[in-house]
C-alpha positions in Angstrom: 16.2 -16.7 30.7 19.3 -14.5 30.1 21.6 -16.0 27.5 19.0 -18.0 25.7 19.7 -17.7 22.0 16.3 -18.5 20.5 13.0 -16.5 20.4 11.0 -19.4 21.9 11.6 -22.5 24.0 9.4 -25.6 23.2 8.0 -26.9 26.5 5.9 -29.7 24.8 4.5 -30.6 21.4 2.0 -27.7 21.6 3.3 -25.4 24.4 6.0 -22.7 24.0 7.6 -20.1 26.2 8.9 -16.7 25.0 12.5 -15.7 25.8 13.8 -12.2 26.4 14.1 -11.7 22.6 10.3 -11.5 22.2 9.6 -8.5 24.4 7.2 -6.1 22.7 7.7 -2.6 21.4 4.5 -1.0 22.6 4.8 -2.8 26.0 7.9 -4.8 26.8 5.8 -6.9 29.2 3.8 -8.3 26.2 5.1 -10.3 23.3 6.1 -8.6 20.0 3.9 -10.2 17.4 6.6 -10.6 14.8 8.4 -13.7 16.1 4.9 -15.2 17.0 3.9 -15.0 13.3 7.0 -16.8 12.3 6.5 -19.5 14.8 2.9 -20.1 13.6 4.1 -20.4 10.0 6.9 -22.9 11.1 4.4 -25.1 12.9 2.0 -25.1 9.9 4.9 -26.1 7.6 6.2 -28.8 10.0 2.8 -30.4 10.3 2.3 -30.2 6.5 5.7 -31.9 5.7 4.9 -34.7 8.1 1.4 -35.2 6.7 2.2 -34.8 3.0 5.8 -36.0 2.8 5.2 -37.5 -0.6 3.4 -34.5 -2.2 4.2 -31.3 -0.2 2.7 -28.0 -1.1 4.2 -24.5 -0.7 3.1 -22.0 2.0 2.3 -19.1 -0.3 -0.3 -16.8 1.3 -0.7 -16.2 5.1 -3.4 -14.2 6.8 -3.0 -13.5 10.5 -5.7 -12.0 12.7 -4.4 -10.6 16.0 -7.2 -11.0 18.5 -5.5 -9.7 21.6 -2.2 -9.0 23.3 0.0 -12.0 24.5 1.8 -11.7 27.9 5.4 -12.7 28.2 4.2 -16.1 29.4 3.8 -19.7 28.0 1.2 -20.2 25.4 -0.3 -23.1 23.4 -0.6 -23.5 19.6 -3.2 -26.0 18.6 -2.3 -28.5 15.9 -3.0 -27.0 12.5 -6.2 -28.3 10.8 -7.1 -28.4 7.1 -10.1 -26.3 6.2 -10.0 -27.0 2.5 -8.2 -30.2 1.6 -7.0 -30.8 -1.9 -4.3 -32.5 -4.0 -2.9 -29.3 -5.3 -4.4 -26.6 -3.0 -5.0 -26.6 0.7 -6.2 -24.0 3.2 -4.8 -24.6 6.7 -5.6 -22.9 10.0 -3.7 -22.7 13.3 -4.6 -20.8 16.5 -2.4 -19.5 19.4 -4.1 -19.5 22.8 -3.1 -18.0 26.1 -5.0 -19.0 29.2 -7.7 -20.6 27.1 -8.2 -17.4 25.0 -7.5 -17.3 21.3 -4.9 -14.5 20.7 -3.7 -15.1 17.1 -5.2 -17.1 14.2 -3.4 -18.0 11.0 -5.0 -19.1 7.8 -2.5 -20.3 5.2 -2.9 -21.2 1.5 -0.7 -24.0 0.5 -0.2 -24.4 -3.3 1.4 -27.0 -5.6 4.9 -26.2 -6.7 5.9 -26.5 -10.4 8.5 -25.3 -12.9 7.6 -21.8 -14.1 11.1 -20.6 -14.5 10.6 -19.7 -18.1 8.1 -17.1 -17.3 9.3 -16.0 -13.8 9.7 -12.2 -13.1 8.3 -9.3 -11.2 7.8 -5.5 -11.8 7.9 -4.8 -8.1 10.6 -2.2 -7.1 14.1 -3.5 -6.2 15.7 -2.6 -2.9 18.9 -0.6 -2.8 22.1 -2.6 -2.2 22.3 -3.4 1.5 25.7 -1.9 2.0 24.5 1.4 0.6 22.2 1.9 3.5 23.4 3.2 6.8 23.3 1.1 9.9 20.3 1.8 12.1 19.6 1.1 15.7 15.8 0.5 16.0 16.2 0.4 19.8 17.0 4.1 19.7 13.2 4.6 18.8 11.5 1.5 20.3 11.9 -0.5 23.5 11.7 -4.3 23.9 13.8 -7.4 23.5 12.4 -8.1 20.0 13.6 -4.8 18.6 17.0 -5.4 20.2 17.2 -8.8 18.5 17.6 -7.6 14.9 20.3 -6.0 12.8 19.1 -3.3 10.5 20.2 -1.0 7.7 17.7 1.7 6.9 17.1 4.6 4.6 14.3 7.0 5.7 12.7 8.3 2.5 9.9 10.5 4.0 7.6 10.4 7.0 6.0 7.0 6.8 8.3 5.8 4.0 11.5 3.8 4.4 13.6 1.1 2.9 15.3 -1.3 5.3 17.3 -4.5 5.3 16.9 -6.5 8.5 18.0 -9.9 9.9 17.2 -11.8 13.1 20.1 -12.6 15.3 18.4 -15.7 16.8 16.5 -18.7 15.5 12.8 -19.1 16.3 13.5 -22.4 18.1 16.7 -24.2 19.0 17.4 -27.5 17.3 14.6 -27.2 14.7 15.0 -26.6 11.0 13.2 -23.3 10.2 12.4 -22.7 6.5 13.4 -19.4 4.9 9.7 -18.5 4.5 8.9 -19.0 8.2 12.1 -17.1 9.2 11.1 -14.2 6.9 7.5 -14.2 8.1 8.9 -13.9 11.7 10.4 -10.5 10.6 7.9 -8.6 8.4 5.7 -7.3 11.3 8.7 -5.1 12.1 7.8 -3.0 9.0 5.2 -1.0 11.0 7.9 0.3 13.3 10.7 0.8 10.8 8.7 3.2 8.5 7.5 5.5 11.4 5.0 8.1 10.2 5.1 9.8 13.7 7.1 9.0 16.7 5.6 6.4 19.1 5.5 9.1 21.8 2.9 11.0 19.7 0.5 8.1 18.7 -0.2 4.4 19.1 -0.6 2.5 15.9 -0.6 -1.2 16.5 -1.7 -3.6 13.7 -4.7 -5.9 14.1 -3.7 -8.2 11.3 -1.0 -9.1 8.8 -1.4 -10.6 5.3 1.5 -11.6 3.2 1.9 -13.4 -0.2 5.3 -14.9 -1.0 5.8 -16.0 -4.6 9.3 -17.5 -4.3 11.6 -19.0 -1.7 13.7 -16.4 0.2 17.4 -16.8 0.3 20.1 -15.5 2.6 20.1 -14.0 6.1 18.9 -10.5 5.2 15.3 -9.5 4.2 14.3 -6.2 2.6 11.3 -4.1 3.5 10.2 -1.3 1.1 7.5 0.1 3.3 4.8 2.8 3.2 2.7 3.8 6.2 -0.6 5.7 5.7 -2.9 7.2 8.4 -6.5 8.2 7.7 -8.3 11.0 9.5 -10.7 8.6 11.3 -8.3 6.6 13.4 -7.3 3.8 11.0 -4.2 3.2 8.9 -2.3 0.9 6.6 1.2 -0.4 6.4 2.2 -1.9 3.0 5.6 -3.5 2.2 7.4 -5.0 -0.8 9.4 -8.0 0.6 12.8 -8.8 -0.9 16.0 -10.7 -0.5 19.2 -9.8 -2.2 18.1 -11.4 -5.5 15.1 -9.1 -5.7 11.4 -8.8 -4.8 9.6 -12.0 -3.6 6.3 -10.8 -2.2 4.2 -8.2 -0.4 2.6 -7.7 3.0 -0.2 -5.5 4.4 -1.1 -4.5 8.0 -4.3 -2.8 9.1 -3.6 -0.2 11.9 -5.7 1.2 14.7 -4.3 4.7 15.2 -4.8 6.6 18.5 -3.3 10.0 19.3 -1.6 10.1 22.7 
């Protein structure tokens, strides 16, 4: 699949194949979860637009549970189903399966849009200007095609604390319109590897979930991650990020870590 420019190729309505740009950081023979999360969000939004073309809702909160690793192999995403229907609020679920085994589930809250511009604002911290941060090569720290697929500018504030601007070099799928939200959701899992508390040679700290809330539409190619990584003394940890674009903060994300010393 050399030269393929997207993260995934669609083989059918429900089956997808990863390209070289999805290779994982912990194991290049497994898929990095970041692009997978963006693909799930894209399919939920696509189904929703088709089903509710006259009264679409906005994907606002996503909760992903990572049930197992995904080989660099074709997989299936079942058609999203509505768990909580409603005129102004819906809860939608989608599941990724490989070899008949559920590997990732997504539950997404869809909310009714409205004009609240008169009271809009956020006290969340703003990111430094992108050009003020040095260029950073994440593949100097991590292996895998997914890490090589992003551009990054990063400021390391302290162990487990960083601010970074990142952008994907490739679309999730060729020939399909990807919303800014889905595109950003396909990037934020990189936070756990951008704000490294210890080098990956010293410990394993994959995340078992990711929850994000987005309170406005992202804009532009670059996304900001103001990230803190915490380890407890009992083998668990937490990665938290403020999500931004160049206009300012637009949401937060949280990842639960299982931490294992090497």
